[in-house]
PyMOL Python script that loads the backbone (N, CA, C, O; Angstrom):
from pymol import cmd

cmd.read_pdbstr("""\
ATOM      1  N   MET A   1      -3.126   7.783 -16.830  1.00  0.00           N
ATOM      2  CA  MET A   1      -1.977   7.014 -17.306  1.00  0.00           C
ATOM      3  C   MET A   1      -0.845   7.128 -16.297  1.00  0.00           C
ATOM      4  O   MET A   1      -0.401   8.229 -15.971  1.00  0.00           O
ATOM      5  N   SER A   2      -0.389   6.006 -15.815  1.00  0.00           N
ATOM      6  CA  SER A   2       0.616   6.032 -14.756  1.00  0.00           C
ATOM      7  C   SER A   2       2.025   6.077 -15.333  1.00  0.00           C
ATOM      8  O   SER A   2       2.326   5.433 -16.338  1.00  0.00           O
ATOM      9  N   ALA A   3       2.865   6.839 -14.682  1.00  0.00           N
ATOM     10  CA  ALA A   3       4.272   6.879 -15.088  1.00  0.00           C
ATOM     11  C   ALA A   3       4.949   5.587 -14.658  1.00  0.00           C
ATOM     12  O   ALA A   3       4.576   4.975 -13.657  1.00  0.00           O
ATOM     13  N   TRP A   4       5.933   5.191 -15.419  1.00  0.00           N
ATOM     14  CA  TRP A   4       6.616   3.930 -15.146  1.00  0.00           C
ATOM     15  C   TRP A   4       7.816   4.214 -14.265  1.00  0.00           C
ATOM     16  O   TRP A   4       8.883   4.579 -14.757  1.00  0.00           O
ATOM     17  N   SER A   5       7.643   4.048 -12.965  1.00  0.00           N
ATOM     18  CA  SER A   5       8.687   4.404 -12.011  1.00  0.00           C
ATOM     19  C   SER A   5       9.400   3.162 -11.500  1.00  0.00           C
ATOM     20  O   SER A   5       8.761   2.247 -10.980  1.00  0.00           O
ATOM     21  N   PRO A   6      10.704   3.124 -11.643  1.00  0.00           N
ATOM     22  CA  PRO A   6      11.471   1.920 -11.293  1.00  0.00           C
ATOM     23  C   PRO A   6      11.327   1.488  -9.842  1.00  0.00           C
ATOM     24  O   PRO A   6      11.430   0.298  -9.545  1.00  0.00           O
ATOM     25  N   GLU A   7      11.090   2.428  -8.931  1.00  0.00           N
ATOM     26  CA  GLU A   7      11.041   2.044  -7.519  1.00  0.00           C
ATOM     27  C   GLU A   7       9.824   1.177  -7.189  1.00  0.00           C
ATOM     28  O   GLU A   7       9.765   0.567  -6.122  1.00  0.00           O
ATOM     29  N   HIS A   8       8.868   1.125  -8.092  1.00  0.00           N
ATOM     30  CA  HIS A   8       7.687   0.298  -7.862  1.00  0.00           C
ATOM     31  C   HIS A   8       7.785  -1.053  -8.564  1.00  0.00           C
ATOM     32  O   HIS A   8       6.884  -1.885  -8.460  1.00  0.00           O
ATOM     33  N   ILE A   9       8.881  -1.260  -9.274  1.00  0.00           N
ATOM     34  CA  ILE A   9       8.998  -2.442 -10.122  1.00  0.00           C
ATOM     35  C   ILE A   9       9.817  -3.534  -9.443  1.00  0.00           C
ATOM     36  O   ILE A   9      10.897  -3.282  -8.909  1.00  0.00           O
ATOM     37  N   THR A  10       9.285  -4.739  -9.475  1.00  0.00           N
ATOM     38  CA  THR A  10      10.029  -5.903  -9.008  1.00  0.00           C
ATOM     39  C   THR A  10      10.259  -6.827 -10.198  1.00  0.00           C
ATOM     40  O   THR A  10       9.322  -7.152 -10.927  1.00  0.00           O
ATOM     41  N   LEU A  11      11.496  -7.245 -10.393  1.00  0.00           N
ATOM     42  CA  LEU A  11      11.806  -8.161 -11.486  1.00  0.00           C
ATOM     43  C   LEU A  11      11.964  -9.573 -10.954  1.00  0.00           C
ATOM     44  O   LEU A  11      12.529  -9.787  -9.881  1.00  0.00           O
ATOM     45  N   ARG A  12      11.459 -10.530 -11.715  1.00  0.00           N
ATOM     46  CA  ARG A  12      11.714 -11.923 -11.361  1.00  0.00           C
ATOM     47  C   ARG A  12      11.835 -12.755 -12.629  1.00  0.00           C
ATOM     48  O   ARG A  12      11.234 -12.440 -13.657  1.00  0.00           O
ATOM     49  N   ARG A  13      12.613 -13.809 -12.540  1.00  0.00           N
ATOM     50  CA  ARG A  13      12.812 -14.684 -13.692  1.00  0.00           C
ATOM     51  C   ARG A  13      11.962 -15.933 -13.553  1.00  0.00           C
ATOM     52  O   ARG A  13      11.843 -16.509 -12.471  1.00  0.00           O
ATOM     53  N   THR A  14      11.374 -16.338 -14.665  1.00  0.00           N
ATOM     54  CA  THR A  14      10.614 -17.577 -14.677  1.00  0.00           C
ATOM     55  C   THR A  14      11.540 -18.725 -15.061  1.00  0.00           C
ATOM     56  O   THR A  14      12.694 -18.514 -15.433  1.00  0.00           O
ATOM     57  N   GLU A  15      11.014 -19.937 -14.964  1.00  0.00           N
ATOM     58  CA  GLU A  15      11.834 -21.119 -15.227  1.00  0.00           C
ATOM     59  C   GLU A  15      12.296 -21.189 -16.671  1.00  0.00           C
ATOM     60  O   GLU A  15      13.369 -21.726 -16.949  1.00  0.00           O
ATOM     61  N   ASN A  16      11.504 -20.656 -17.598  1.00  0.00           N
ATOM     62  CA  ASN A  16      11.878 -20.736 -19.006  1.00  0.00           C
ATOM     63  C   ASN A  16      12.731 -19.557 -19.457  1.00  0.00           C
ATOM     64  O   ASN A  16      13.003 -19.405 -20.647  1.00  0.00           O
ATOM     65  N   GLY A  17      13.152 -18.724 -18.512  1.00  0.00           N
ATOM     66  CA  GLY A  17      14.103 -17.665 -18.845  1.00  0.00           C
ATOM     67  C   GLY A  17      13.489 -16.308 -19.125  1.00  0.00           C
ATOM     68  O   GLY A  17      14.211 -15.339 -19.359  1.00  0.00           O
ATOM     69  N   ASN A  18      12.152 -16.223 -19.106  1.00  0.00           N
ATOM     70  CA  ASN A  18      11.533 -14.911 -19.258  1.00  0.00           C
ATOM     71  C   ASN A  18      11.713 -14.086 -17.989  1.00  0.00           C
ATOM     72  O   ASN A  18      11.860 -14.630 -16.894  1.00  0.00           O
ATOM     73  N   VAL A  19      11.698 -12.784 -18.152  1.00  0.00           N
ATOM     74  CA  VAL A  19      11.777 -11.898 -16.998  1.00  0.00           C
ATOM     75  C   VAL A  19      10.448 -11.171 -16.883  1.00  0.00           C
ATOM     76  O   VAL A  19       9.959 -10.600 -17.858  1.00  0.00           O
ATOM     77  N   ILE A  20       9.870 -11.191 -15.699  1.00  0.00           N
ATOM     78  CA  ILE A  20       8.584 -10.538 -15.472  1.00  0.00           C
ATOM     79  C   ILE A  20       8.784  -9.345 -14.554  1.00  0.00           C
ATOM     80  O   ILE A  20       9.380  -9.459 -13.482  1.00  0.00           O
ATOM     81  N   ALA A  21       8.279  -8.199 -14.989  1.00  0.00           N
ATOM     82  CA  ALA A  21       8.336  -6.989 -14.171  1.00  0.00           C
ATOM     83  C   ALA A  21       6.963  -6.779 -13.544  1.00  0.00           C
ATOM     84  O   ALA A  21       5.956  -6.715 -14.249  1.00  0.00           O
ATOM     85  N   HIS A  22       6.927  -6.674 -12.244  1.00  0.00           N
ATOM     86  CA  HIS A  22       5.664  -6.501 -11.530  1.00  0.00           C
ATOM     87  C   HIS A  22       5.597  -5.108 -10.920  1.00  0.00           C
ATOM     88  O   HIS A  22       6.502  -4.691 -10.197  1.00  0.00           O
ATOM     89  N   ASP A  23       4.509  -4.387 -11.221  1.00  0.00           N
ATOM     90  CA  ASP A  23       4.310  -3.045 -10.683  1.00  0.00           C
ATOM     91  C   ASP A  23       3.450  -3.148  -9.432  1.00  0.00           C
ATOM     92  O   ASP A  23       2.290  -3.551  -9.509  1.00  0.00           O
ATOM     93  N   SER A  24       4.004  -2.788  -8.287  1.00  0.00           N
ATOM     94  CA  SER A  24       3.307  -2.988  -7.016  1.00  0.00           C
ATOM     95  C   SER A  24       2.164  -1.999  -6.798  1.00  0.00           C
ATOM     96  O   SER A  24       1.300  -2.242  -5.956  1.00  0.00           O
ATOM     97  N   ARG A  25       2.140  -0.906  -7.526  1.00  0.00           N
ATOM     98  CA  ARG A  25       1.083   0.088  -7.321  1.00  0.00           C
ATOM     99  C   ARG A  25      -0.251  -0.370  -7.885  1.00  0.00           C
ATOM    100  O   ARG A  25      -1.267  -0.332  -7.191  1.00  0.00           O
ATOM    101  N   ASP A  26      -0.254  -0.799  -9.128  1.00  0.00           N
ATOM    102  CA  ASP A  26      -1.527  -1.208  -9.727  1.00  0.00           C
ATOM    103  C   ASP A  26      -1.570  -2.697 -10.047  1.00  0.00           C
ATOM    104  O   ASP A  26      -2.470  -3.172 -10.739  1.00  0.00           O
ATOM    105  N   ASP A  27      -0.571  -3.435  -9.525  1.00  0.00           N
ATOM    106  CA  ASP A  27      -0.562  -4.888  -9.620  1.00  0.00           C
ATOM    107  C   ASP A  27      -0.574  -5.382 -11.060  1.00  0.00           C
ATOM    108  O   ASP A  27      -1.197  -6.398 -11.370  1.00  0.00           O
ATOM    109  N   GLN A  28       0.114  -4.664 -11.932  1.00  0.00           N
ATOM    110  CA  GLN A  28       0.253  -5.126 -13.297  1.00  0.00           C
ATOM    111  C   GLN A  28       1.551  -5.893 -13.443  1.00  0.00           C
ATOM    112  O   GLN A  28       2.528  -5.645 -12.736  1.00  0.00           O
ATOM    113  N   GLU A  29       1.539  -6.837 -14.383  1.00  0.00           N
ATOM    114  CA  GLU A  29       2.763  -7.559 -14.692  1.00  0.00           C
ATOM    115  C   GLU A  29       3.078  -7.396 -16.167  1.00  0.00           C
ATOM    116  O   GLU A  29       2.191  -7.447 -17.019  1.00  0.00           O
ATOM    117  N   PHE A  30       4.345  -7.199 -16.452  1.00  0.00           N
ATOM    118  CA  PHE A  30       4.809  -7.075 -17.821  1.00  0.00           C
ATOM    119  C   PHE A  30       5.853  -8.154 -18.056  1.00  0.00           C
ATOM    120  O   PHE A  30       6.741  -8.357 -17.228  1.00  0.00           O
ATOM    121  N   ILE A  31       5.748  -8.838 -19.173  1.00  0.00           N
ATOM    122  CA  ILE A  31       6.798  -9.786 -19.517  1.00  0.00           C
ATOM    123  C   ILE A  31       7.880  -9.041 -20.280  1.00  0.00           C
ATOM    124  O   ILE A  31       7.637  -8.466 -21.341  1.00  0.00           O
ATOM    125  N   VAL A  32       9.077  -9.067 -19.714  1.00  0.00           N
ATOM    126  CA  VAL A  32      10.227  -8.462 -20.369  1.00  0.00           C
ATOM    127  C   VAL A  32      10.837  -9.547 -21.246  1.00  0.00           C
ATOM    128  O   VAL A  32      10.942 -10.698 -20.823  1.00  0.00           O
ATOM    129  N   ARG A  33      11.232  -9.198 -22.446  1.00  0.00           N
ATOM    130  CA  ARG A  33      11.795 -10.186 -23.350  1.00  0.00           C
ATOM    131  C   ARG A  33      13.002 -10.875 -22.740  1.00  0.00           C
ATOM    132  O   ARG A  33      13.618 -10.363 -21.805  1.00  0.00           O
ATOM    133  N   MET A  34      13.325 -12.014 -23.266  1.00  0.00           N
ATOM    134  CA  MET A  34      14.429 -12.783 -22.716  1.00  0.00           C
ATOM    135  C   MET A  34      15.738 -12.034 -22.874  1.00  0.00           C
ATOM    136  O   MET A  34      16.352 -12.039 -23.941  1.00  0.00           O
ATOM    137  N   LEU A  35      16.158 -11.384 -21.786  1.00  0.00           N
ATOM    138  CA  LEU A  35      17.363 -10.569 -21.825  1.00  0.00           C
ATOM    139  C   LEU A  35      18.612 -11.409 -21.628  1.00  0.00           C
ATOM    140  O   LEU A  35      19.709 -11.032 -22.040  1.00  0.00           O
ATOM    141  N   PHE A  36      18.421 -12.565 -20.985  1.00  0.00           N
ATOM    142  CA  PHE A  36      19.567 -13.406 -20.646  1.00  0.00           C
ATOM    143  C   PHE A  36      19.504 -14.674 -21.478  1.00  0.00           C
ATOM    144  O   PHE A  36      18.509 -15.398 -21.459  1.00  0.00           O
ATOM    145  N   ARG A  37      20.565 -14.930 -22.200  1.00  0.00           N
ATOM    146  CA  ARG A  37      20.603 -16.119 -23.049  1.00  0.00           C
ATOM    147  C   ARG A  37      21.590 -17.110 -22.492  1.00  0.00           C
ATOM    148  O   ARG A  37      21.773 -18.186 -23.062  1.00  0.00           O
TER     149      ARG A  37
END
""", "prot")
cmd.dss("prot")
cmd.show_as("cartoon", "prot")
cmd.util.cbc("prot")
cmd.orient("prot")
């Protein structure tokens, strides 16, 4: 189980306003809830 370390995380916003967090170590992507309204 990998620790969630911020230095490996890249955030990007999609066109519909979702934020996606990408982990560069194991190439996983997490959809972060719509933080910006």
